[in-house]
N, C-alpha and C positions, 0 to 999 in steps of 0.2 A: 504493499500500499504506499503510495507516495506521501511525502510529508504534507504537501498541500491538501490532499484529500483527507488525511488524518486530522489536520487542524480544522477543516470544514465540519467534519463529523463531530469532533469535540465541541465546537462552537454550537452546533445544532442541539447536542445533548444538553449543554449548559443553558441555552435559551429555553429549552423544554422544562428543565428543572425549575428555573426561575419562574416561568409562567405557571407551573403546577403549584408552586409554593406561595405564589401571590394570593393575597386575600380576595376571595370572590365577593362580588357585590351582592349584598343582601336584597331581598325583595323590597324592604322598606327604603333602602338607599336608591334602588332603581325607580321606585315609586316617586321619590322626591324629584329625580331627574325627569321623569315622564309625566309628572303632575297626575299621578294615580294614587288615590287615597285607599289604604287597606284598612278595613274595619271589621272587627269582630261583631257578630250580630246575634249571638246567643242560640239560634235555632234555625232549622231549615224552614223556609217560608211555606205556609200552608196554602195561602192564596194571595194573589196580587189584585184581585177584584176588590175595589174599595168598599163595596157593599157587603163583602164577606170577611174581609180581613179584620179580625177582632183581637188578634194577639199582638202585643207591643212590637215584637221583632218583625212581624209582617208589615205593620203600619209604618215603621221607620223607612222601609224600602218604598212603600206606596207613596209616602210624602216626598220622596225624591223624584218619583215618576209623574205625580199629578199635583195640581194646586187648585184651591177653591176660589170663591169670591174674595175671601180675605185670608190672611195668615196671622199667626200669633208671634209676636217678637219673642225671641228666645229668653232674653233677660227679664223683660217686664211682663210677659204673658199678655200684653195688650194687643187688640186686633189692629192690623195694618192693611192697607190696600194690597190686593194681589190681582186676580183677574178683574175685579171691580176697582175702579179708581175713586169712586165716591158712592155714598149711600145716605139715605134719610128715612125717617119714620114719620107716619101720620101722628097728629096730636093725640089720638087715643092709643097709639102704640100697636095697632093691629095691622097696618099696611106698611111694608118696607119696600123701598125702591133702590135697586142696585144698578149703577151705570158702569158697563164694561169699558175696559180700555180699547182704544182703536188698534186694529191690526193684530189682534190675538190670533194665534195659529196653533193647530195640532202639530205633533212631531212629523207628520207626513206632508206638512205644508198647507193642509186644508184650513179654511177660516173657521174659527171657533165662534159660535153665535149664542145668543141668549136661549134660542130654542134647544140647543144642545144641553143646556143645564135643565130645562124643563123636562125633556125627554128622559134624561138621566134620573131625575127625582121620581118621576112616575114609575120608572123601572124599580128603583129602590123600595118603593112602597107597594109594588104589585105583589099580591099574595101568592101568585104562582112562582115568583122568584124566591119568596121566603128568605129575604135578606137578613142576615144576622144583625146588621146594624140599622135596620129600618126605623127603630124606635128613636134614633137621633133626629128624625125628621118629623116627629109627631107634633112639633109646634105648628106645622102647616095646617090650615083649616081643612078638616075632613081627612087628614092623613091617617090617623089611627083607625077611623071608621072604614076607610078604603082598604087599609092593610088587613083588617080583621074580616073583611067581606061584607060589612054592614052597608057600605056604599059600593055600588057596582061599577061606576064609571070613573075613570081617571080624570075626566074633564071636571069633576066635582071638586078636585083639589084646588086649594087657593094659590094657584100658580098661573102666571101669565108672562108673555114675552111680546109686548106691544110693538117692538121693533128689534132689530138684530143686536142692539147693544143695551137693551133694557130688560131687566128681570124684576118682576113685581111679585112679592110674596105676601099673601094675606094669611094671618095667623088665627089660631084657635083662641088664643088669649095673649095678652101682652107678654112679650119675652124680651126684656131689656138687654139680655146677654146675646141676642141673635147674631150680632157681628162676630162674636167669638165662636158661636155654635157653628156657623156656616164655614168655618175653617177646617172642620173635621173631615176625615176621609169619606165618611158617608155622604157628604155633600159635594165631593169632587165630581167634575163633569166627566162623562165618558163619551166616546165618539159613537153616535147612534148608527152611523153607516157601517162601522166596524162590527158593532153588536149585531146588526141585521144580517151581515154577511155570515156570521158564525151562529146565527139562531139564538142570540143571547139577549134580545131585547125584552123577552118576557120569560126567560128561564135562567137558571144558574149553571155554572160550569162551562165547558167548552174550551177550545184551544186559543181563544182570542187573547189570552194573557201570556202566550208563549213568545219567545224571541223570534223576530221576524214577522210576528202578527200584531203585537201590542202597539196601539197608537195612543200616545199620552200627551199631556199639555204642560208637564212640569219642567224643571230645569234639566232633567236627565231623561234618557230613553233606554229601554231594556235592550242590551246587546248580547248577553249570554246568560244561561242558567243551566249549570251543571248540578243536578240534585245532589244534596249532601256534600258538596265540594265548594262551590262558589257561585255567586250571582253578580254580574257586571252590568253597571249602568253607564252610559256614555253621555257626554254633553249633548244637549238637544240644541241644534243650531237655530231652531225656529222659536226658542223661548225668548221672552222679552228681555231677560237679563243675560243672554248668551255672551254678549260682548264683554261683560265684567266677570263672568264665571272663569276662574283661574284653574279649575280642575277639568282635566280631559275625561276622567272616568273615576268611579268609585267601585271598588270590589268588596262585596260583603261575604264574610266567611261564617257559615253556620256552626260555630264551635260551641257545643253545649256544656262542656266541662271547663269551668273557669280556671282550673289548675293547668290544663293543657293550653288554654288561651294565654295564660300568663307566661308559660314557657315559650310559646310562639312569639310573644312580644320581645322577650329577652333575646331570642335568636334573630330578631330583625325581620320577622315575617308579618308584623302588623304595625300600623301607626297608632291605632286606638283600639283598646279592648272594650268589650261589652260590659264586663264585670271584673272584679277582683276579689278573691276569697278574703273574708274577714281575717282569717288567720295570717294573711300575708301583709296586711296593712302596716303593722309595726315595722316589719323588715324594710319595706319601701320607704317609710318615714325616715328610717335611719340611713339607708344607703343611697337613695335617689329621690328625695322629696319633690324635686321639680317634675318628675314623671308621674306623681301620684295626684289624682284629682278626687276630691270628696265634695260633690255638688249637691246642695239640698234639692229635693224633689217634692212636688205637690202630691204626696202619697201618704196614705194611712195604712198602717199595719196594726191589725187588731185580732181579737178572738171573737168567734161566733159561738153562741150557746144555742143548742137545739131546744127551744122553749116548748116544744111539744112532747119532750121526753123527760120524765122525772130523773133527778130532782130539779131540773131546770125549768119546770113549770112554775116553780116558786121563785119570784124575783129576789127574795132575800138570800137565797143560795147564790144566784148570779151576782148579786151585788157584793156578797161576802168575798167571793173569789176575786172580783174586780178590785176590791180595796186591799187585798193581800198581795197584789202585784207591786213589786219594787221596780218601777219603771226606770229610775235612775241607775240601778244596778244593771238592768238589762242593756241600757244604751251605753253605758261607759265601760262595763266589764265584758259582757258577752259580745257586744258589737264593737268593742275597741274604740269607743268614742266617735264612730263613723256616722251615727244617727242620733237624733235628738229624742228624748223621752216625750211621749204623747200623753198629755192629761185629757185630751179631747179627741174626737174623731176628725174634725175638720182642721187641716194644718193651718197654722197662723198665717194671715196675710192672703188667704184665698180670695182673690177679687176684692181686697180691702177689708175682709171679714176675719175677725179673730174671736173664737169662742170665749165667753165669760165663764161658763160652767167648766168644771174640771173634776177628774177622779183623782183623789189623793191616795197616799199610802198610809193606811190606818189599820194596823193588825188588830188592835183592841176592838174597834168597831166591827171588823170582819168577824171576829170570834163571837161577838154578841149577836150579830145577824144570824150566824150559823146555828147558834144555840136556840134562838127564837124560832128557827125553822125546824127544830127538832133534832139537830145533829150536833150536840155539844162536843167540842174537841174532835169532831169528825165521826163520832160514834154513830153507828147505824147507816153510814153511807157506804154503799159498795164501791169498789174501785171504779174510777171513771176514766174512760179512754179519751186521750187527747190526740187528735189527728193532725198531722202536719205534712206538708209537701217535702219530698226527699231532696231538697236543695241543700246548699251549704250553710244557710242561716237559720231556717225555721226549726230543724231538729235541735240546734243549740239553744234556741229560745225555749223550746218545749222542755228540754232537760232542766233548764233553770226554773221554769215555772213548776215543774214537778217537785223540785227540791223545796221551793218556797212554800207551796201549799202543804206539803207533807210536814215540814218543820213548824210552820206557824199556825196551821189549822188542823193538822192531823188528817188531812184529806189524801187518800191514796190515788195516785194517777198512773195509768199505763199509757205507753206511747205507741202510736201507729204511724210509721212513715210510709207514705204512698206516693206513686208517680203523679205528675201534674194532672193528667186526664182523670185519674181516679179521684184525686183530691177535689176537683171541681165537681165531678159527677156526684160524689157523696154529699157534698154541701147542697147541690141542687135538689137531691131526693131526700134530704134530711136524714141521711144515713150516717149519723155521727152523734156524739155527745157534745164535745167541745172541738172546735177546729181553728187553727190559725187561718188568717185571711189577709188579703191586701187589696187596696184599690188605689189606682193612680188617676188623678183628675183628668177628665177629658177636655175641660175648659175651665178658666179661672172663675168659678162661682160656687158658693157653698152647696147649691142644690145637687152638684155632681157627686157629693158625698152623702148629704142628708136624704136625698131622694132615693137612695138605695133601700131605705128601711120602711117605706110606706107599704101598706097592705097589698097594693096591686103592683108593686115593683117586681119585675122579673129577676131581680137580683137580691131580693129579700129572702135569703136562704137561712132564716132563723125560725120561721113559723110564728113570729111575733106579729100581733095585730093590736094597734092602739088607735082608736077613732080620734082621740084628741091630737095625737101626732099627725095623723093623716089630714085633719082639718087645718092645722097650722101650715103644713106644706102646701095644701090646696089654696089657702088664703094668700100665702106668699106668692104663689104662681100667678095670681090675678093682679098683682101690684107692679107698677112701673116706678113707684117711689122707692128708691133704694134703701134709705134709712129705715122706713117702715117695714120693708121687705126683710131687711137684716134683723130687725128686732123680732120678727116672727121666727126667724131661723135660730136666734138665741134661745127663745122659749122652747123650740123643738129640740135643740141639742141638749138642753138641760133635762128635758123629759127623757130623751133617749139614754143619757148617761145614768140617770137615776133608776130607770127601769131595767137597764143593763141587758138587753138581748145581745148586745156586743159590748166589748170593752177595749179601749185603745191600749196599744203597747208602745209603738214608736213611730216617728215620722220617717219618710223615706229619704234616701240619698242615692245619688249615682256614684259608685266607687269604681274607678277604672284607672287605666294607665294610658298615657299619651305621650307620643314622641314630640320633643321640643320643636321639630320642624313644622308641626301642625299649627297654623295661625288662624285666628277668627273662630276658634271653637269656644264659643261663650257658654257659660252655665245655662242650662235649660231646664227650669223646674218642671215643665210639662214633657220633657224628654225629646220631643220632636225638634229637628233643626233644619236650617236651610244649608245644604251642602254647597250651594253656589256661593255662599259667603266664606267658605273655608279655602285656604291655600296651603301649599307646601313650600317652605323656603329653606334652602340649604343652611 
């Protein structure tokens, strides 16, 4: 072999070794370079149909694909113009007029008109569609009656489009929070021509939500969906904010295990996680506090009591257990200071409302109530099952409650950890004694929490019925005077906490990790955000 050839071979080998040993670019680094945001999203999407998407992880993606008449500011939760540039209400609060922006388009370039909204809302309320989220539109005149089949024709709904840029909504009763309500996914417009093509104008399901088919009006459009792997949305060039959108795409990863997600973040495979295990908060506080985010959320975490099952038919037993909960200990010890203790159901500052009533920690009063109910020191009470979802937080809370009630009241508790589907189903069918529960606000108004527990609420999974409570909520619903309305809510919340079909534990928080290259990621108490405001900077 010639000397020249040998030198060339050695040089080639050396270059190969240097290249092999060089540090490879992580997906997160590549994403910064290509303006591709990598986001953990907690679960595989069940549906991208805004009328059916009821799980938070689904709705986060839906919010990237669609937008309604209004949107809610991340920080303030106040309604801002979106598809509608202005709106106004009649003096009696029953007729609202929304004026659409000029030049609105669908992602396929078609014009978006007022009639598109009207046809979409008729579909959402169509009983044949049986939309999970139809109830969000019940503020519309005759909406509930049409959805239940009591009114036969969709033309009876209080909806009109007098021209291509004007939407008029007539309400069943005054709804002062309507500008916030119409920002929700259930109110998002759908392309009627697309729905007709796939036979989905009066039915649910179909392939219209698949990549290559879906037509949307949000800042992004669907470009890829690989089940149980990733879902990709790309910048929508026809969106009104396309020129200022600095992201080319967002990739959502359905990582259900938060420990796996945390490892992926450390390995440079994500820019933002969906969650962070409570057990890892202290470690991140110590080693990299800049990457740790603990953002308050408008969420209530509480216990449900099955009031149809003894001993919880007796409000004294329910209230005794409520008073024996040391909420400060749960929040600061079990939850590592990541959440605030909750003395009431409605989180403070919900639409400017903060509950006056509160559940304290009073073991002596709890013992007296339990004795008055015929169970002094827990004597005579059989073991009570406490059901919880098998996530990384609820079982820890359940164990702490088990210890508190045993130690302070002599009440024996057994624990049942179940998957989310069973956890929800058991509550819906009253197949439980006590259950952990959680509710995140849909919009910034107390009714989104207090309305859960009326007799006719489809989410009142306690069996509790209280005509006085129902009347207070009904009276509040007819008022547009906010101070008077909030005073009725104060009375209702006091009644709810005293009768204790539920009892609060802690308020919510978003605990997650974020790469310092992510800019414009504001705290969002309602969880939803505008990805078009986010950017990636080296």
